[in-house]
C-alpha positions in Angstrom: 129.2 -90.5 -147.5 125.7 -91.8 -146.9 123.5 -89.8 -144.5 120.0 -90.7 -143.3 118.8 -87.1 -143.8 120.4 -83.8 -145.0 122.4 -81.6 -142.8 120.0 -78.7 -142.2 121.2 -75.4 -143.6 119.8 -72.1 -142.4 120.5 -68.4 -141.8 117.7 -67.4 -139.4 118.2 -70.1 -136.8 118.4 -73.8 -136.2 117.7 -76.4 -133.5 118.8 -80.0 -133.0 117.4 -82.2 -130.2 116.5 -85.7 -129.2 112.7 -85.3 -130.0 111.1 -83.7 -133.0 108.4 -82.0 -130.9 111.0 -80.2 -128.7 112.9 -79.2 -131.8 109.8 -77.7 -133.4 108.8 -75.9 -130.1 112.3 -74.2 -130.0 111.9 -73.2 -133.7 108.5 -71.8 -133.0 109.9 -69.6 -130.3 112.6 -68.4 -132.7 110.0 -67.7 -135.3 108.0 -65.6 -132.8 111.0 -63.4 -132.0 112.4 -65.2 -129.0 116.2 -65.8 -128.7 118.1 -69.0 -128.3 117.8 -68.9 -124.6 114.0 -68.6 -124.7 113.8 -71.4 -127.3 116.1 -73.8 -125.5 114.1 -73.4 -122.3 110.8 -73.9 -124.0 112.2 -77.1 -125.6 113.6 -78.2 -122.3 110.3 -77.9 -120.5 108.6 -79.7 -123.4 111.0 -82.6 -123.2 109.8 -83.2 -119.6 106.3 -83.9 -121.1 107.5 -85.7 -124.2 110.1 -88.0 -122.6 109.3 -88.5 -118.9 111.3 -91.7 -118.9 114.4 -89.7 -119.8 114.0 -86.4 -117.8 111.6 -84.6 -115.5 110.9 -81.3 -113.8 112.7 -82.4 -110.7 115.8 -83.7 -112.5 119.1 -82.0 -113.5 120.3 -79.9 -116.4 123.8 -78.5 -117.0 123.8 -75.8 -119.7 126.5 -74.1 -121.7 125.6 -70.7 -123.2 127.2 -68.3 -125.6 126.0 -64.7 -125.3 126.5 -62.9 -128.6 126.1 -59.5 -127.0 129.0 -59.9 -124.6 130.9 -62.5 -126.6 131.2 -64.7 -123.5 130.5 -68.3 -122.7 129.1 -69.5 -119.4 128.2 -72.8 -117.7 125.0 -73.0 -115.7 125.3 -75.8 -113.2 121.9 -77.4 -113.1 123.3 -80.2 -110.9 121.9 -79.9 -107.3 123.8 -81.0 -104.2 123.3 -83.6 -101.6 120.9 -82.9 -98.7 122.4 -81.9 -95.4 121.1 -85.1 -93.8 122.7 -87.4 -96.4 126.1 -88.4 -95.1 128.4 -91.4 -95.3 127.7 -92.1 -91.6 124.0 -92.1 -92.3 124.0 -94.3 -95.3 126.9 -96.6 -94.5 126.7 -96.6 -90.7 123.0 -96.3 -89.8 121.5 -97.9 -92.9 124.2 -100.4 -93.6 124.6 -99.8 -97.3 127.8 -100.1 -99.3 126.4 -98.1 -102.3 123.7 -95.5 -102.6 120.8 -97.2 -104.3 120.0 -96.1 -107.9 116.2 -95.7 -107.3 113.8 -94.5 -104.7 114.0 -91.5 -102.4 117.4 -91.9 -100.7 119.5 -90.8 -103.7 117.5 -87.6 -104.3 119.6 -84.4 -104.7 118.3 -80.9 -104.7 116.5 -80.8 -108.1 118.6 -78.5 -110.3 116.8 -78.3 -113.7 114.2 -75.7 -112.9 116.7 -73.2 -111.5 119.1 -73.8 -114.4 116.4 -72.9 -116.9 115.2 -70.0 -114.8 118.8 -68.7 -114.4 119.3 -68.8 -118.1 116.0 -67.0 -118.8 116.6 -64.4 -116.2 120.1 -63.5 -117.3 119.9 -63.9 -121.1 116.3 -64.6 -122.2 113.8 -62.1 -123.5 110.4 -63.9 -122.9 108.3 -64.0 -119.8 108.2 -67.4 -118.0 104.5 -67.9 -118.7 105.1 -67.7 -122.5 108.1 -70.1 -122.3 106.1 -72.6 -120.3 102.9 -72.3 -122.4 104.1 -75.1 -124.8 104.8 -77.6 -122.0 101.6 -76.8 -120.2 99.6 -77.2 -123.3 101.0 -80.6 -124.1 100.6 -81.8 -120.5 96.9 -80.6 -120.5 95.9 -81.8 -123.9 98.2 -84.8 -124.4 101.4 -85.5 -126.2 102.3 -88.3 -128.6 104.2 -91.1 -126.9 106.8 -93.2 -128.6 106.9 -96.9 -127.9 109.8 -96.8 -125.5 107.7 -94.8 -122.9 104.9 -97.4 -122.8 107.5 -100.2 -122.7 109.2 -98.5 -119.8 106.0 -98.1 -117.8 105.2 -101.8 -118.4 108.6 -102.9 -117.2 107.9 -101.3 -113.8 104.2 -102.0 -113.6 104.6 -104.6 -110.8 106.7 -102.2 -108.8 104.1 -99.4 -109.2 101.2 -101.8 -108.3 102.9 -103.4 -105.3 105.2 -100.7 -103.9 104.8 -97.3 -105.4 101.0 -96.5 -105.3 101.5 -92.8 -106.2 103.2 -93.8 -109.4 100.5 -96.3 -110.1 97.9 -93.6 -109.7 99.7 -91.4 -112.2 101.1 -93.8 -114.8 98.8 -96.8 -114.7 95.4 -94.9 -114.9 93.2 -96.1 -117.7 95.6 -99.0 -118.3 98.7 -96.8 -118.7 100.2 -95.0 -121.8 100.0 -96.7 -125.2 102.5 -96.3 -127.9 101.4 -93.9 -130.6 98.6 -92.4 -128.6 98.3 -89.1 -126.6 99.0 -89.0 -122.9 98.0 -86.3 -120.5 99.6 -85.3 -117.2 97.0 -82.8 -115.8 98.7 -82.7 -112.4 102.0 -81.5 -113.8 100.1 -79.0 -116.0 98.5 -77.5 -112.9 101.9 -77.5 -111.1 103.3 -75.3 -113.9 100.2 -73.2 -114.1 100.5 -72.4 -110.4 104.1 -71.5 -110.9 103.1 -69.1 -113.6 100.3 -67.6 -111.5 102.7 -67.0 -108.6 105.2 -65.5 -111.1 102.6 -63.1 -112.6 101.5 -62.0 -109.1 104.9 -60.4 -108.7 103.9 -57.8 -111.4 104.6 -57.2 -115.0 108.4 -57.2 -114.9 109.9 -60.2 -116.6 112.9 -60.7 -114.3 110.7 -60.2 -111.2 108.3 -62.9 -112.5 111.1 -65.4 -112.9 112.4 -64.6 -109.4 109.0 -65.2 -108.0 108.8 -68.5 -109.9 112.1 -69.6 -108.4 110.7 -68.8 -104.9 107.6 -70.9 -105.6 109.8 -73.8 -106.7 112.5 -73.7 -104.0 110.8 -72.1 -101.1 107.1 -72.4 -101.8 104.6 -75.1 -102.7 106.9 -77.3 -104.7 109.5 -77.5 -101.9 106.8 -78.0 -99.3 105.4 -81.0 -101.3 108.8 -82.5 -101.7 109.6 -82.1 -98.0 106.4 -83.7 -96.9 106.6 -86.6 -99.3 110.2 -87.4 -98.3 109.4 -87.3 -94.6 106.2 -89.4 -94.7 107.1 -92.0 -97.3 109.3 -95.0 -97.2 109.7 -96.8 -100.5 111.4 -99.9 -101.9 114.6 -99.0 -103.8 117.4 -100.8 -105.6 118.9 -102.0 -102.3 116.0 -104.3 -101.9 114.9 -102.4 -98.8 112.6 -99.5 -98.0 114.0 -96.0 -97.2 112.6 -92.5 -96.8 114.1 -89.5 -98.5 116.3 -87.0 -96.7 115.8 -84.0 -99.0 114.1 -81.1 -97.1 112.6 -77.8 -98.0 115.6 -76.1 -96.3 118.0 -77.9 -98.6 116.1 -76.5 -101.5 115.7 -73.0 -100.1 119.4 -72.5 -99.6 120.4 -73.5 -103.2 120.7 -71.6 -106.5 122.2 -72.8 -109.7 125.8 -71.5 -109.9 127.1 -69.8 -113.1 130.7 -70.6 -113.9 133.3 -70.3 -116.5 133.6 -73.4 -118.8 136.8 -75.5 -118.9 138.5 -75.3 -122.3 141.0 -77.3 -124.4 142.4 -76.1 -127.8 142.4 -78.9 -130.3 143.6 -78.3 -133.9 142.1 -74.8 -134.2 139.0 -75.6 -132.2 138.5 -74.5 -128.5 136.3 -77.2 -126.9 134.3 -76.1 -123.9 133.0 -78.4 -121.1 131.5 -78.1 -117.7 133.8 -78.4 -114.6 135.0 -81.5 -112.8 131.6 -81.9 -111.0 130.8 -83.4 -114.4 132.6 -86.0 -116.5 133.0 -83.4 -119.2 136.7 -82.8 -118.7 137.4 -86.4 -119.6 136.5 -85.5 -123.2 139.1 -82.6 -123.0 141.7 -85.0 -121.6 140.9 -87.5 -124.4 141.4 -84.8 -127.0 144.7 -83.7 -125.3 146.0 -87.2 -125.6 144.7 -87.6 -129.2 146.4 -84.3 -130.2 149.7 -86.2 -130.5 148.3 -88.7 -133.0 147.8 -88.3 -136.7 144.1 -89.0 -136.7 143.7 -87.4 -140.1 145.9 -90.1 -141.5 143.7 -92.8 -140.1 140.6 -94.3 -141.6 137.7 -92.9 -139.4 136.1 -96.4 -139.7 139.3 -98.3 -139.4 140.9 -100.3 -136.6 143.8 -97.8 -136.0 141.4 -95.0 -135.3 139.1 -97.1 -133.1 142.0 -98.5 -131.1 143.7 -95.1 -130.6 140.5 -93.3 -129.5 139.4 -96.1 -127.1 142.8 -96.2 -125.5 142.9 -92.4 -125.1 139.4 -92.5 -123.6 140.5 -95.2 -121.1 143.2 -92.9 -119.8 141.0 -89.9 -119.6 138.2 -91.7 -117.8 140.7 -93.3 -115.4 141.6 -89.8 -114.3 137.9 -89.0 -114.0 137.7 -91.8 -111.5 140.8 -90.8 -109.6 140.5 -87.0 -109.5 137.1 -85.5 -110.5 134.6 -84.2 -107.9 132.9 -81.0 -106.8 135.7 -78.4 -106.8 134.0 -76.6 -103.9 135.0 -79.7 -101.8 138.0 -81.2 -103.4 141.2 -79.9 -105.1 140.9 -81.1 -108.7 144.3 -80.6 -110.5 142.6 -79.7 -113.8 145.5 -77.5 -115.1 147.9 -80.4 -114.6 145.5 -82.9 -116.1 145.1 -80.8 -119.3 148.8 -79.8 -119.6 150.9 -80.9 -122.5 153.7 -82.5 -120.4 151.1 -84.6 -118.6 149.2 -85.4 -121.8 152.4 -86.5 -123.4 153.2 -88.9 -120.6 149.7 -90.4 -120.9 150.0 -90.5 -124.7 153.1 -92.6 -124.3 151.1 -95.4 -122.6 149.2 -96.2 -125.7 150.8 -99.0 -127.7 149.6 -101.4 -130.3 147.9 -103.7 -127.8 144.9 -102.9 -125.7 145.4 -102.3 -122.0 143.1 -104.1 -119.6 144.1 -102.1 -116.6 142.5 -98.9 -115.2 145.5 -96.5 -115.2 145.1 -93.1 -113.6 148.0 -90.8 -113.9 150.2 -89.8 -111.0 149.8 -86.2 -109.8 152.1 -85.2 -106.9 150.1 -84.4 -103.8 147.0 -86.3 -104.9 145.8 -89.8 -104.2 144.9 -91.7 -107.4 142.3 -94.0 -105.9 140.1 -96.1 -108.3 137.5 -98.7 -107.6 138.8 -102.3 -108.2 135.6 -104.0 -107.2 133.6 -102.8 -110.2 134.7 -105.7 -112.4 133.8 -108.2 -109.7 130.3 -106.6 -109.4 129.9 -107.0 -113.2 130.9 -110.7 -112.9 128.4 -111.3 -110.1 125.6 -109.7 -112.2 126.5 -111.9 -115.1 126.4 -115.0 -112.9 122.8 -114.3 -112.0 121.8 -113.6 -115.6 118.2 -114.6 -116.2 117.2 -113.6 -112.7 118.8 -110.1 -112.7 116.6 -108.5 -115.4 113.2 -109.0 -113.8 114.7 -108.2 -110.4 116.2 -105.0 -111.8 112.9 -104.0 -113.4 111.1 -104.8 -110.2 113.3 -102.4 -108.3 112.8 -99.6 -110.7 116.2 -99.6 -112.5 114.9 -99.7 -116.1 116.4 -98.0 -119.1 117.0 -94.5 -117.7 118.7 -92.1 -120.1 118.9 -88.4 -121.0 117.8 -85.7 -123.5 119.7 -83.0 -125.3 118.9 -79.7 -127.1 121.1 -77.3 -129.1 120.0 -73.9 -130.5 121.6 -71.1 -132.5 119.5 -68.0 -133.2 119.9 -65.2 -135.9 121.9 -63.0 -133.5 124.5 -65.7 -132.9 123.5 -66.8 -129.4 124.1 -70.5 -128.7 122.8 -73.0 -126.1 123.8 -76.6 -125.4 121.7 -78.2 -122.7 121.5 -81.8 -121.4 118.4 -82.4 -119.2 118.1 -85.7 -117.4 117.0 -87.3 -114.1 113.6 -87.3 -112.5 112.8 -90.5 -114.5 109.3 -91.8 -114.0 110.6 -95.3 -113.5 113.2 -94.5 -110.9 111.5 -92.7 -108.1 107.8 -92.6 -106.9 105.6 -89.8 -108.1 104.9 -87.0 -105.7 101.1 -86.9 -106.0 100.6 -83.1 -105.6 103.2 -82.3 -108.4 102.7 -85.0 -111.0 106.4 -85.8 -111.2 109.2 -87.5 -109.2 112.6 -86.7 -107.7 116.0 -87.5 -109.3 118.4 -90.2 -108.2 121.8 -88.6 -109.0 123.1 -89.4 -105.5 123.9 -92.9 -106.7 127.0 -91.4 -108.3 128.7 -90.7 -105.0 131.1 -93.1 -103.3 130.6 -93.7 -99.6 134.0 -92.5 -98.6 134.4 -88.8 -97.7 138.1 -88.8 -98.5 137.5 -89.4 -102.2 137.1 -86.5 -104.7 133.7 -87.9 -105.5 132.9 -89.1 -102.0 129.6 -88.2 -100.4 129.4 -85.1 -98.2 126.4 -83.0 -97.4 125.9 -80.0 -99.7 128.3 -81.5 -102.3 127.5 -82.0 -106.0 127.7 -85.6 -107.2 130.0 -86.0 -110.3 127.4 -86.2 -113.0 127.6 -87.9 -116.4 125.6 -85.0 -118.0 127.9 -83.2 -120.4 126.8 -80.5 -122.9 129.5 -79.2 -125.2 130.3 -76.1 -127.1 133.2 -75.2 -129.4 134.9 -72.0 -130.8 136.7 -72.2 -134.1 139.5 -69.7 -134.7 138.3 -67.9 -131.6 134.7 -67.5 -133.0 131.6 -69.3 -131.6 131.2 -72.3 -133.9 129.2 -75.2 -132.5 126.9 -76.4 -129.8 126.6 -80.2 -129.4 125.8 -83.1 -127.1 124.1 -86.4 -126.6 122.3 -88.6 -124.1 124.1 -91.8 -123.1 125.5 -91.7 -119.5 129.1 -92.9 -119.6 129.0 -92.8 -123.5 128.3 -89.0 -123.6 132.0 -88.1 -123.5 132.9 -91.1 -125.8 130.5 -90.4 -128.6 131.2 -86.6 -128.6 135.0 -86.8 -129.2 134.3 -89.4 -131.9 131.9 -87.0 -133.6 134.2 -84.0 -133.1 137.4 -85.6 -134.4 135.6 -87.0 -137.4 134.6 -83.4 -138.2 137.9 -81.7 -137.4 140.3 -84.4 -138.6 138.3 -86.0 -141.4 136.2 -83.1 -142.7 132.8 -84.7 -142.1 129.6 -82.6 -141.7 127.5 -82.8 -138.5 125.1 -85.2 -140.1 127.8 -87.4 -141.6 129.6 -87.6 -138.3 126.4 -88.4 -136.4 125.3 -91.1 -138.9 128.8 -92.8 -139.2 129.0 -96.0 -137.1 130.3 -95.3 -133.7 131.6 -97.3 -130.7 132.1 -97.2 -126.9 134.0 -99.0 -124.2 132.9 -100.1 -120.7 136.4 -100.3 -119.3 136.0 -98.2 -116.2 133.4 -98.2 -113.3 130.0 -97.0 -114.3 128.7 -93.9 -112.6 125.3 -95.6 -112.1 124.3 -98.2 -109.5 125.6 -100.9 -109.2 128.8 -99.3 -110.4 130.1 -102.1 -112.6 133.0 -102.2 -115.0 133.9 -104.5 -117.9 137.6 -104.0 -118.5 138.6 -104.1 -122.1 135.1 -104.4 -123.4 134.5 -102.4 -126.7 131.2 -102.4 -128.6 131.2 -101.6 -132.3 128.1 -100.4 -134.0 127.0 -103.2 -136.4 127.8 -101.4 -139.6 131.5 -101.6 -139.0 133.4 -104.0 -141.3 133.9 -107.4 -139.7 137.7 -107.1 -140.3 137.8 -104.2 -137.8 136.3 -106.4 -135.1 138.8 -109.2 -135.9 141.7 -106.8 -135.7 140.6 -105.2 -132.4 140.4 -108.7 -130.9 143.8 -109.5 -132.2 145.1 -106.4 -130.3 143.6 -107.7 -127.0 140.3 -105.7 -126.9 137.3 -107.7 -125.7 135.4 -106.4 -128.6 131.9 -107.3 -129.8 129.5 -106.2 -132.5 126.3 -104.4 -131.5 123.2 -103.6 -133.5 123.4 -101.8 -136.8 122.0 -98.5 -135.5 122.8 -98.7 -131.8 125.7 -96.2 -131.0 125.4 -92.5 -130.5 122.4 -90.2 -130.1 124.1 -86.9 -130.9 122.8 -83.6 -132.1 124.6 -80.4 -133.0 124.2 -76.9 -134.5 127.1 -74.8 -135.9 127.5 -71.4 -137.4 130.0 -70.6 -140.2 131.7 -67.3 -140.9 129.5 -66.6 -143.9 126.4 -66.6 -141.6 125.1 -70.0 -142.5 123.8 -72.2 -139.7 124.0 -76.0 -140.0 122.3 -78.6 -137.8 122.0 -82.3 -137.6 120.4 -84.9 -135.3 120.5 -88.6 -134.6 118.3 -91.0 -136.6 118.7 -93.8 -134.1 115.6 -94.3 -132.1 113.6 -92.5 -134.8 112.8 -89.4 -132.8 115.7 -86.9 -132.9 115.4 -84.1 -135.5 117.0 -80.9 -136.5 115.1 -78.0 -137.9 116.0 -74.6 -139.2 115.4 -71.9 -141.9 
């Protein structure tokens, strides 16, 4: 099978990520004696500089780790909760909003990325924080190469910055703004991280004590103070078309630390797949696999209509349950054991026939209310009716091409990391002038109904789309994997994984093979639209597949030739070889290793 580049083979270590600079930074850490945890953190901080339109220092970052010394896997929840002042009564009652806007300050959660990286370094890393941050600081000070998409993103929100968000204009429009292919500096962010390092080193020479001091600086010190002041004194235009202040406070930040949890798991044909809990959409992939386990995927052409139809219909059922049942388990009873059980999966499997379903069909769990949003398709229709006006309006309000990053690492000792940093997008919230970065907007994923599993409540985590993955094979740590893509993260990942397990493809073959997605269920992102039955095939599929899908009732269309899937993965085989692959789409993801 054709691949765009070889699958990397190594024995010392390997990295796959969404940006070649981040991959090489992680590899440099491994070469200098750091472990996978040091390397992934250095890459993660570097991604904040290299791809500020896809992630930022005040965003989110769920991480799955495998610790070779203990043989255990853990999830670090880098998804911060809602501020205490953010409630349904406040947003719906006082402010008169039906949805939390997707931009501005109102949807800001406690920023989780920094504490997630710090937690990983403190518990499993070997380097001091200053050494890990040195790469990101250097790029922020001296400049980093910008791909065309960053400059295009800034241009798309230039009017918003100039007219409504002056702090962003000062940061991102200076000297005319970033230019594709040239270096761009962020000296303010460099100084933010330098100050964090100075406060860390003031705690003495102990590595763990330094990281703890850095956490205090971020969540109780100057970073939290700057965020608190900016939210209190600033009202900004957001996606609602109105101006709102932020409700995030220093107290919200001070009371939070990134939880460490056990991953959820599903055993699929000899492979135990690990995902974050139901505060993420990750279990939808496990449910998809549980449904697919009853089909002979190996007997299907991985590029044929039967495979696409079966996988799409299984994903529709898994994500319908996401809508009905998933939420922060600290606030809602999520029946995960039942949702992943074989009797339940068998009942769900029986709903898949030869024809596509256009309904959103959550399963029935006794004692639980299976609510799903039926207005999402109507919102999609309304947006399509104003096509031609909507795009400039959306750009003007700051909703412009936000996405995500990903990094996977395996080191020579067998440690593994899968991390998916996102949020804090430069185009979605105004820059905090003292910090050189902006807050995240993950609160847009809440529903404004406290009774729902994913309904807004103070202190609650929104159900994020961020979804790193890890897998064990025959009980041994095997692979770390993931992708950007919002709703598509847990669509592209099971496609890649089943093509590897059921069809014997390598990482790079599975990544390069044409993929697909559906938009059948409500999006997690403002304005929360759904397009029931819609399936998009990557343009390299045979036209006969598109025709056959339409004949089965799918509202199918053909996308661009290299438009689906932005995956990366690293795996370790029993003979000690490490293999890695990364996405060629977008021309910036790379895998490295030796």
